[in-house]
C-alpha positions as CSV (number, residue, x, y, z in Angstrom):
1,N,14.9,19.3,32.8
2,H,13.2,18.2,29.5
3,L,9.9,16.4,29.3
4,R,9.4,14.9,25.8
5,F,6.7,12.8,24.2
6,Y,7.2,10.3,21.4
7,R,5.0,8.2,19.2
8,K,7.3,5.1,19.6
9,I,10.0,3.9,21.8
10,S,12.5,3.8,18.9
11,H,12.1,7.6,18.3
12,A,13.2,8.5,21.7
13,R,16.3,6.3,21.9
14,P,19.1,6.5,22.6
15,P,19.5,9.7,24.7
16,Y,16.4,9.6,26.9
17,L,16.2,5.9,27.5
18,L,19.8,5.7,28.6
19,A,21.8,7.4,31.3
20,N,20.2,10.8,30.7
21,S,16.8,9.5,31.9
22,D,15.8,9.0,35.5
23,V,12.3,7.9,34.9
24,W,10.4,6.8,31.8
25,E,6.9,5.5,31.3
26,I,5.0,3.5,28.8
27,T,1.3,4.2,29.2
28,E,-0.4,0.9,30.2
29,G,-3.7,2.0,28.8
30,C,-2.4,1.4,25.2
31,H,-3.4,-1.7,23.3
32,R,-1.8,-4.8,24.6
33,C,0.0,-5.7,21.4
34,H,1.4,-2.2,21.1
35,L,2.6,-2.5,24.7
36,L,4.3,-5.8,23.9
37,R,6.0,-4.3,20.9
38,N,7.3,-1.2,22.8
39,L,8.6,-3.5,25.6
40,K,10.3,-5.8,23.1
41,H,12.1,-2.8,21.5
42,T,13.2,-1.6,24.9
43,Q,14.4,-5.0,25.9
44,Q,16.5,-5.3,22.8
45,H,18.0,-1.8,22.7
46,S,17.9,-0.2,26.2
47,S,20.7,-0.9,28.7
48,I,19.1,0.9,31.7
49,N,17.3,-1.0,34.5
50,R,14.1,0.9,34.7
51,S,10.6,-0.2,33.8
52,L,6.9,-0.1,34.6
53,S,4.8,-2.6,36.5
54,P,2.3,-4.1,34.0
55,S,-0.4,-6.4,35.2
56,L,0.6,-9.0,32.6
57,H,2.9,-11.4,34.4
58,K,4.4,-12.8,31.2
59,L,5.7,-9.4,30.0
60,L,8.2,-9.5,32.9
61,V,9.3,-13.0,32.1
62,W,9.6,-12.4,28.4
63,F,11.5,-9.1,28.5
64,G,13.5,-9.2,31.7
65,L,12.2,-6.0,33.1
66,I,12.8,-4.8,36.7
67,L,9.7,-3.6,38.6
68,F,9.4,0.0,39.4
69,V,7.1,1.8,41.9
70,T,3.4,1.1,41.7
71,S,0.5,2.0,43.9
72,R,-0.4,-1.7,44.3
73,P,1.5,-4.3,46.4
74,L,3.9,-6.3,44.2
75,S,3.3,-9.6,46.0
76,P,2.4,-12.2,45.0
77,T,3.3,-11.2,41.5
78,S,6.9,-10.5,42.4
79,Q,7.3,-14.0,43.9
80,K,6.6,-15.7,40.6
81,I,9.0,-13.7,38.5
82,T,12.3,-14.9,37.2
83,P,13.3,-12.1,34.7
84,K,14.9,-13.1,31.4
85,Q,18.5,-12.1,30.9
86,R,18.8,-9.3,28.4
87,D,21.5,-8.7,25.8
88,A,20.8,-5.1,24.8
89,K,22.1,-4.2,21.3
90,L,22.4,-0.5,21.0
91,V,22.1,0.8,17.4
92,P,23.7,4.3,17.3
93,S,21.2,6.5,15.7
94,A,19.6,9.9,15.2
95,S,15.8,10.3,15.3
96,S,13.0,12.6,14.5
97,I,9.6,12.5,16.1
98,Y,8.6,10.1,13.3
99,F,11.4,7.6,13.1
100,Q,14.9,6.4,13.9
101,Q,17.9,6.8,11.5
102,P,20.9,4.6,12.2
103,Y,24.3,6.2,11.6
104,N,25.6,3.2,9.8
105,Q,23.7,2.5,6.6
106,D,23.8,-0.9,4.8
107,N,25.5,-0.7,1.4
108,S,25.8,3.1,1.6
109,F,26.8,6.0,3.8
110,L,24.7,8.4,5.9
111,I,23.5,11.0,3.4
112,I,23.2,14.5,4.9
113,G,21.3,16.8,2.6
114,E,23.1,20.1,2.1
115,R,20.7,22.4,0.3
116,V,19.0,23.9,3.4
117,N,22.2,25.6,4.2
118,A,22.5,29.4,3.8
119,S,26.3,29.2,3.6
120,G,26.3,27.1,0.4
121,S,22.9,27.5,-1.3
122,K,21.8,30.7,-3.1
123,K,18.3,29.4,-3.3
124,M,18.2,28.9,0.5
125,R,19.6,32.4,1.1
126,D,16.9,33.9,-1.2
127,L,14.1,32.1,0.5
128,L,15.5,33.0,3.9
129,D,16.0,36.7,2.9
130,T,12.3,36.9,2.0
131,E,11.2,34.8,5.0
132,D,9.5,32.3,2.7
133,W,9.2,29.7,5.4
134,D,6.9,27.5,3.3
135,G,9.4,27.6,0.5
136,L,12.1,26.5,2.9
137,V,10.0,23.6,4.1
138,S,9.4,22.6,0.5
139,L,13.2,22.7,-0.1
140,A,13.7,20.4,2.9
141,K,11.1,18.0,1.7
142,E,12.8,17.9,-1.7
143,Q,16.0,16.7,0.1
144,E,14.0,14.0,1.9
145,R,12.4,12.8,-1.4
146,E,15.9,12.6,-3.0
147,G,17.0,10.2,-0.3
148,A,18.7,12.2,2.4
149,H,18.9,10.4,5.7
150,I,19.6,13.6,7.8
151,L,18.8,17.2,7.0
152,D,21.6,19.8,7.4
153,V,20.0,23.1,8.6
154,N,22.2,26.3,8.5
155,V,20.8,29.8,8.8
156,D,24.1,31.7,9.0
157,F,23.4,34.8,6.8
158,V,25.1,38.1,7.4
159,G,22.7,40.9,8.5
160,R,20.0,38.6,9.9
161,D,19.1,37.4,13.4
162,G,20.2,33.8,13.1
163,V,18.8,32.6,16.4
164,Q,15.3,33.9,15.5
165,D,15.6,32.4,12.0
166,M,16.5,29.1,13.5
167,H,13.5,29.2,15.8
168,E,11.2,30.0,12.9
169,L,12.6,27.4,10.6
170,A,13.3,24.5,13.0
171,S,9.8,24.8,14.6
172,R,8.3,24.2,11.1
173,L,10.8,21.5,9.9
174,V,10.5,19.2,12.9
175,T,6.8,18.5,12.2
176,N,6.8,18.8,8.4
177,V,10.0,16.7,7.6
178,K,10.3,13.2,8.8
179,I,14.1,12.8,8.7
180,P,16.2,13.9,11.7
181,M,18.0,17.2,11.8
182,M,21.6,18.4,11.9
183,F,21.8,21.9,13.2
184,D,24.8,23.6,11.6
185,S,26.4,26.8,12.7
186,T,29.6,28.5,13.8
187,E,27.6,29.9,16.7
188,W,26.3,27.7,19.6
189,E,23.3,29.9,20.2
190,K,21.9,29.0,16.8
191,M,22.4,25.3,17.3
192,E,20.7,25.4,20.7
193,A,17.8,27.3,19.2
194,G,17.3,24.4,16.8
195,L,17.6,21.8,19.5
196,E,14.9,23.5,21.6
197,H,12.3,22.6,18.9
198,A,13.6,19.1,17.9
199,G,12.0,16.0,19.3
200,G,14.1,12.8,19.1
201,K,17.8,13.0,18.7
202,S,19.6,15.5,16.5
203,I,23.2,16.2,15.5
204,I,24.9,19.6,16.0
205,N,27.6,20.8,13.6
206,S,30.1,21.7,14.9
207,T,32.8,22.4,17.5
208,N,36.6,22.6,17.5
209,Y,39.5,24.0,19.4
210,E,40.1,27.1,17.3
211,D,39.2,29.3,20.3
212,G,40.7,26.9,22.8
213,D,38.8,24.7,25.3
214,E,36.0,27.1,26.2
215,R,33.9,26.9,23.1
216,Y,34.7,23.2,22.5
217,F,33.2,22.3,25.9
218,K,30.4,24.8,25.6
219,V,29.1,22.9,22.6
220,L,29.7,19.6,24.3
221,S,27.5,20.8,27.2
222,I,24.7,21.6,24.8
223,A,25.0,18.2,23.1
224,K,24.9,16.5,26.5
225,E,21.9,18.5,27.8
226,Y,19.8,17.8,24.7
227,G,21.1,14.3,24.0
228,A,22.5,15.3,20.7
229,A,25.4,13.9,18.7
230,V,28.2,16.4,17.9
231,V,30.5,17.0,14.9
232,V,34.1,17.9,15.7
233,G,36.2,19.6,13.1
234,T,40.0,18.9,13.1
235,I,40.9,22.5,13.9
236,D,42.9,23.7,16.9
237,E,44.5,26.9,18.2
238,A,47.0,26.7,15.3
239,G,44.1,26.6,12.7
240,M,42.9,24.0,10.3
241,A,44.9,20.8,10.3
242,R,46.3,20.1,6.9
243,T,48.4,16.9,7.4
244,S,46.9,13.6,8.4
245,E,49.2,13.5,11.4
246,D,47.7,16.8,12.7
247,K,44.2,15.8,11.9
248,V,44.5,12.5,13.8
249,K,46.2,14.2,16.7
250,I,43.4,16.7,17.1
251,A,40.8,13.9,16.7
252,H,42.4,12.0,19.6
253,R,42.4,15.1,21.8
254,A,38.8,15.8,21.0
255,F,37.7,12.2,21.5
256,D,39.4,11.9,24.9
257,D,37.8,15.2,26.1
258,A,34.4,14.2,24.8
259,V,34.3,10.8,26.3
260,K,35.5,12.1,29.7
261,F,32.8,14.8,29.5
262,G,30.1,12.1,29.1
263,I,29.5,12.0,25.4
264,E,29.2,8.5,24.0
265,A,31.9,7.5,21.5
266,H,29.3,6.6,18.9
267,D,27.8,10.1,19.1
268,V,31.1,11.8,18.0
269,F,31.4,12.7,14.3
270,F,34.8,13.7,13.1
271,D,35.1,16.1,10.2
272,P,38.8,15.8,8.9
273,L,38.0,18.6,6.5
274,A,37.9,18.3,2.7
275,L,40.0,21.1,1.3
276,P,40.4,22.1,-2.4
277,I,42.9,20.3,-4.7
278,S,41.9,22.4,-7.7
279,T,43.9,25.6,-7.0
280,G,47.2,24.6,-8.5
281,I,48.9,25.9,-5.4
282,E,51.7,23.6,-4.1
283,E,50.5,23.4,-0.5
284,D,47.0,22.3,-1.7
285,R,48.2,19.5,-3.9
286,K,48.0,16.8,-1.2
287,N,44.9,18.0,0.6
288,A,42.7,15.1,-0.6
289,L,45.5,12.5,0.1
290,E,46.0,13.8,3.6
291,T,42.3,13.7,4.3
292,L,42.0,10.1,3.0
293,E,44.9,9.0,5.2
294,S,43.4,10.7,8.2
295,I,40.0,8.9,7.6
296,K,41.8,5.6,7.5
297,Q,43.7,6.3,10.7
298,I,40.7,7.6,12.7
299,R,38.6,4.6,11.6
300,A,41.4,2.2,12.8
301,E,42.2,4.0,16.1
302,M,38.7,5.2,17.1
303,P,36.4,2.7,15.5
304,E,33.2,3.5,17.4
305,T,33.2,7.1,16.2
306,N,31.7,8.5,12.9
307,I,33.5,10.3,10.1
308,L,31.9,12.8,7.8
309,L,32.9,15.4,5.2
310,G,31.5,18.2,3.1
311,V,32.7,16.4,0.0
312,S,32.2,19.1,-2.6
313,N,34.8,21.4,-1.1
314,V,37.5,19.2,-2.7
315,S,36.5,20.4,-6.2
316,F,36.0,24.1,-5.5
317,G,36.8,26.3,-8.5
318,L,36.4,23.7,-11.3
319,N,33.7,23.7,-13.9
320,P,30.4,22.0,-12.9
321,A,31.0,18.9,-15.0
322,A,34.5,18.4,-13.6
323,R,33.2,18.9,-10.1
324,V,30.7,16.1,-10.4
325,V,33.3,13.6,-11.4
326,L,35.9,14.7,-8.8
327,N,33.3,14.8,-6.1
328,S,32.1,11.3,-7.0
329,V,35.5,9.6,-7.1
330,F,36.7,11.3,-3.9
331,L,33.4,10.3,-2.1
332,N,33.9,6.7,-3.2
333,D,37.4,6.6,-2.0
334,C,36.6,8.3,1.3
335,V,33.9,5.6,2.0
336,A,36.4,2.9,1.1
337,N,38.8,4.3,3.7
338,G,36.2,4.3,6.5
339,M,34.0,7.4,6.2
340,N,30.4,6.6,7.0
341,A,28.6,10.0,6.5
342,A,28.8,12.9,4.0
343,I,27.1,16.2,3.5
344,V,26.3,16.0,-0.2
345,N,23.9,17.2,-2.9
346,A,22.7,14.3,-5.0
347,S,22.8,16.5,-8.1
348,K,26.6,17.0,-7.7
349,I,27.6,13.4,-7.6
350,L,27.2,10.3,-9.8
351,P,27.7,6.6,-9.3
352,L,31.1,5.5,-10.6
353,S,29.3,3.1,-12.9
354,R,28.2,6.1,-14.9
355,L,31.7,7.6,-15.3
356,S,34.2,6.6,-18.0
357,E,37.3,4.7,-17.0
358,R,39.5,7.7,-18.2
359,E,37.5,10.2,-16.0
360,I,38.0,8.0,-13.0
361,E,41.7,7.4,-13.7
362,V,42.6,11.1,-14.1
363,A,40.4,12.0,-11.1
364,R,42.4,9.6,-8.9
365,E,45.7,10.8,-10.3
366,L,44.6,14.3,-9.1
367,I,43.4,13.1,-5.7
368,Y,46.6,11.2,-5.0
369,D,48.8,13.8,-6.6
370,K,50.4,11.6,-9.2
371,R,52.4,14.3,-11.0
372,N,55.5,13.2,-12.9
373,F,58.7,15.1,-12.8
374,D,61.9,15.3,-14.8
375,G,64.2,16.8,-12.2
376,D,62.4,19.9,-11.0
377,I,60.2,20.1,-14.1
378,C,56.6,18.7,-14.0
379,I,56.1,16.8,-17.2
380,Y,52.6,15.5,-16.3
381,D,50.1,17.4,-14.2
382,P,46.8,15.5,-13.5
383,L,45.1,18.9,-12.7
384,T,45.9,20.1,-16.2
385,E,44.8,16.8,-17.8
386,F,41.6,16.7,-15.7
387,T,40.7,20.3,-16.7
388,K,41.3,19.4,-20.4
389,L,38.9,16.5,-20.1
390,F,36.0,18.8,-19.3
391,E,36.7,21.7,-21.7
392,G,33.4,22.7,-23.2
393,K,31.5,20.2,-21.1
394,T,28.5,21.0,-18.9
395,A,27.0,18.8,-16.2
396,K,24.0,18.2,-18.5
397,S,26.2,17.2,-21.4
398,M,27.7,14.4,-19.3
399,K,24.5,12.3,-19.6
400,A,25.0,9.2,-21.7
401,D,24.0,9.3,-25.4
402,I,21.7,6.2,-25.7
403,A,20.0,7.1,-29.0
404,S,22.2,4.8,-31.0
405,L,21.7,1.7,-28.7
406,P,19.3,-1.2,-29.5
407,V,15.9,-0.5,-28.1
408,E,16.3,-3.1,-25.4
409,E,19.5,-1.7,-24.1
410,R,18.2,1.8,-24.5
411,L,15.2,1.1,-22.2
412,K,17.5,-0.5,-19.6
413,R,19.7,2.6,-19.6
414,H,16.7,4.8,-18.9
415,I,16.1,2.8,-15.8
416,I,19.8,2.3,-14.7
417,D,20.6,6.0,-15.2
418,G,17.3,7.3,-13.8
419,E,16.8,9.2,-17.0
420,K,13.1,10.2,-17.8
421,I,14.0,12.5,-20.7
422,G,13.2,10.7,-23.9
423,L,11.7,7.7,-22.1
424,E,8.3,7.8,-23.8
425,D,10.0,7.9,-27.2
426,S,12.0,4.8,-26.3
427,L,8.9,3.1,-25.0
428,K,7.0,3.8,-28.2
429,L,9.9,2.3,-30.2
430,G,9.8,-0.7,-27.9
431,L,6.1,-1.2,-28.4
432,E,6.7,-1.6,-32.2
433,K,8.5,-4.9,-31.3
434,Y,7.1,-6.1,-27.9
435,E,3.9,-6.3,-25.8
436,P,3.7,-3.9,-22.8
437,L,4.0,-6.7,-20.3
438,H,7.0,-8.1,-22.0
439,I,8.7,-4.7,-21.9
440,I,8.1,-4.6,-18.1
441,N,9.0,-8.2,-17.2
442,E,11.9,-8.8,-19.5
443,I,13.5,-5.4,-20.1
444,L,12.7,-2.8,-17.5
445,L,12.9,-5.3,-14.6
446,D,16.2,-6.4,-15.9
447,G,17.3,-2.8,-15.6
448,M,16.0,-2.6,-12.0
449,K,17.9,-5.8,-11.2
450,T,21.1,-4.1,-12.3
451,V,20.2,-1.2,-10.1
452,G,19.7,-3.6,-7.2
453,D,23.1,-5.2,-7.8
454,L,24.9,-1.9,-7.9
455,F,23.1,-0.8,-4.7
456,G,23.9,-4.0,-3.0
457,S,27.6,-3.8,-3.9
458,G,27.8,-0.2,-2.7
459,Q,28.4,1.2,-6.2
460,M,25.2,3.2,-6.3
461,Q,23.8,5.3,-3.5
462,L,20.2,5.6,-2.4
463,P,19.4,8.9,-4.2
464,F,20.3,7.3,-7.6
465,V,18.2,4.2,-6.7
466,L,15.3,6.5,-6.1
467,Q,15.9,8.2,-9.5
468,S,15.8,4.8,-11.2
469,A,12.6,4.0,-9.3
470,E,11.0,7.2,-10.6
471,S,11.9,6.3,-14.2
472,M,10.4,2.8,-13.6
473,K,7.2,4.4,-12.3
474,A,7.0,6.7,-15.3
475,A,7.5,3.8,-17.7
476,V,4.9,1.6,-16.1
477,K,2.4,4.5,-15.9
478,F,2.9,5.0,-19.7
479,L,2.5,1.2,-20.4
480,E,-0.3,0.3,-18.0
481,P,-3.3,1.6,-20.1
482,L,-2.0,-0.4,-23.1
483,M,-2.0,-3.7,-21.2
484,E,-4.7,-6.3,-21.9
485,K,-6.3,-7.3,-18.6
486,V,-7.5,-10.8,-18.1
487,E,-11.3,-10.8,-18.6
488,G,-13.8,-12.4,-16.3
489,E,-15.7,-11.5,-13.2
490,Q,-14.1,-14.2,-11.0
491,S,-10.6,-13.2,-9.9
492,K,-7.9,-15.8,-9.4
493,G,-7.4,-14.6,-5.9
494,V,-6.9,-11.7,-3.5
495,M,-3.6,-10.3,-2.3
496,V,-2.9,-7.6,0.2
497,L,0.2,-5.6,-0.6
498,A,2.0,-3.1,1.7
499,T,5.4,-1.5,2.2
500,V,6.3,-2.2,5.8
501,K,6.5,0.2,8.7
502,G,9.4,2.7,8.5
503,D,10.0,2.3,4.7
504,V,8.7,4.7,2.1
505,H,9.9,2.9,-1.0
506,D,7.1,1.4,-3.1
507,I,8.4,0.6,-6.6
508,G,8.6,-3.2,-6.0
509,K,5.2,-3.3,-4.4
510,N,3.6,-1.2,-7.2
511,L,5.1,-3.4,-9.9
512,V,3.7,-6.5,-8.3
513,D,0.4,-4.8,-8.1
514,I,0.3,-4.0,-11.8
515,I,1.5,-7.4,-12.9
516,L,-0.9,-9.3,-10.7
517,T,-3.9,-7.0,-11.5
518,N,-3.2,-7.5,-15.3
519,N,-3.2,-11.2,-14.8
520,G,-6.6,-11.7,-13.2
521,Y,-5.9,-11.2,-9.5
522,R,-7.5,-8.6,-7.2
523,V,-4.8,-6.6,-5.3
524,V,-5.5,-4.5,-2.2
525,N,-2.6,-2.1,-2.1
526,I,-2.6,-0.3,1.2
527,G,0.5,1.9,0.6
528,I,3.7,2.7,2.4
529,K,4.8,2.6,6.1
530,Q,2.2,0.2,7.1
531,P,2.3,-1.4,10.6
532,V,1.4,-5.1,10.9
533,D,-2.0,-4.3,12.5
534,D,-3.1,-2.4,9.4
535,I,-1.8,-5.2,7.1
536,L,-3.8,-7.7,9.0
537,K,-6.9,-5.5,9.1
538,A,-6.8,-5.4,5.3
539,Y,-6.3,-9.1,5.2
540,H,-9.3,-9.8,7.3
541,E,-11.6,-7.2,5.6
542,N,-10.8,-8.6,2.2
543,N,-10.6,-12.3,3.0
544,A,-7.3,-12.3,1.2
545,D,-5.5,-15.4,-0.1
546,A,-2.0,-14.0,0.3
547,I,-0.1,-11.1,1.9
548,G,2.9,-9.3,0.3
549,M,5.3,-7.2,2.3
550,S,7.7,-4.9,0.5
551,G,10.6,-2.6,1.3
552,L,13.9,-1.3,0.0
553,L,15.9,-0.8,3.2
554,V,17.8,-3.7,4.9
555,K,16.2,-2.8,8.2
556,S,12.8,-3.6,6.6
557,T,13.8,-7.3,6.6
558,L,13.9,-7.1,10.4
559,I,10.4,-5.5,10.4
560,M,9.2,-8.3,8.1
561,R,10.6,-10.9,10.5
562,D,8.8,-9.3,13.5
563,N,5.6,-9.1,11.4
564,L,5.9,-12.8,10.6
565,E,6.2,-13.7,14.3
566,I,3.1,-11.7,15.0
567,M,1.2,-13.3,12.2
568,N,2.2,-16.8,13.5
569,E,1.0,-15.8,17.0
570,R,-2.4,-14.8,15.5
571,G,-2.8,-17.9,13.5
572,I,-2.4,-16.4,10.0
573,N,-1.8,-19.3,7.7
574,V,-2.0,-17.9,4.2
575,P,1.2,-17.5,2.1
576,V,3.3,-14.4,2.9
577,I,5.5,-13.1,0.2
């Protein structure tokens, strides 16, 4: 019942290229190399046996496609064909009309931006109340820039027409924001209103058994109709599950019902509910521990599913500085136990590398309820100790004091912590001792290496990597005018630089540009998200001596591999870096 158009095959998958599709078509009039690439992606990731009938015989042999209806006789073409056996590898993902977002992120978790949510953001409510749609789009774009993989959209606001609000907002977001959407509401009508505007594949949040089977299956039917993934809260007719046993029991019930209904296992997101541990009430003391245990069990018993939380609920009621620490430690331990997605605000978490050992220790004592008793008397309460740690502290005051550090270490901390305040003063101090290029090559890049190591080991999430990159950009921008460029009309060579298709991260590319340019090379920097055709066009137009491909995401290495295959096919023999 739904006719949808996509710029690329990957944007449409998986819902409309799998069992929900009866017919699909790739226009044969497109450029041959584009057709090859679309077919290659389909061959690798689609398990259905439908295809088009191209005139190019080798496409059928290479990609193992089965011929569909054509107005021309298939013989003698069909007599020559022995299709290649395919091993389709499905990558569970959401997608926008612009690109695909895998649920499982390398070295991180799926970050779902929470600030376009009227239930939790005063700024969002104020913008919604004044119907400032442009302001809401800007707020969403800010989440995208901060590194969110998915955008949570919630318009639940008492006194307003939520369905109409969702129509107004979703229709703007789907073309202005490149990341996929999670439509979040307690009312299915609002979630469906969002889905009506969203190309690609969205997530709807959420359903549960609070009102019995009827609402649970109603939301599943919407998810199935629109090809969306669905979040299931561990709530049943008795209310919110508080023990791990009850959470897992509800998850099994929901999983069995969803799969029987036709929802793919990898499109189910369980929310085992993060509840406060900050109230001091006895029944709340083990909330975090029970949630962690349920995450571990769900991951072990239903491994294909996804697990997410609204992490910040765990610290409700504490002062902002304490909340940042508790949220961060709890998030880390949830991921370690098997959670692969979280609804978070990057300003309310920190990498554990930026917390003190004592803060982490007491936070964990609180999370795991490590109270000590002498008989019935509590002689050590981690909640009391944790509260004392942050008396008189604000979130801003938690930033590290680096003024007393040696200038080299001070500059590195600016990069590692993503701290731009005071950066220029530190750079001026560094220039009293070092040349600009030495500061970049030997000090700042060493800081970025530490950031890379932390990201690679999972100790730093993408939003903080981006903050470090912004600090690096600011430092280089300050230093660049002070660098001495190699004189002479004759350049040492020409290099084309690009961030590959699907990746918006350019810090590495821009650093290479600056260093090479200041050492006598001519650099043609064509920007981010560049397909291989545009890279090769720049190569030919500039008679380049080398090509540089850049990216931050692990999936970018796969794009680079595909690009290299195409370059080899086209006879490109210059060095590729």
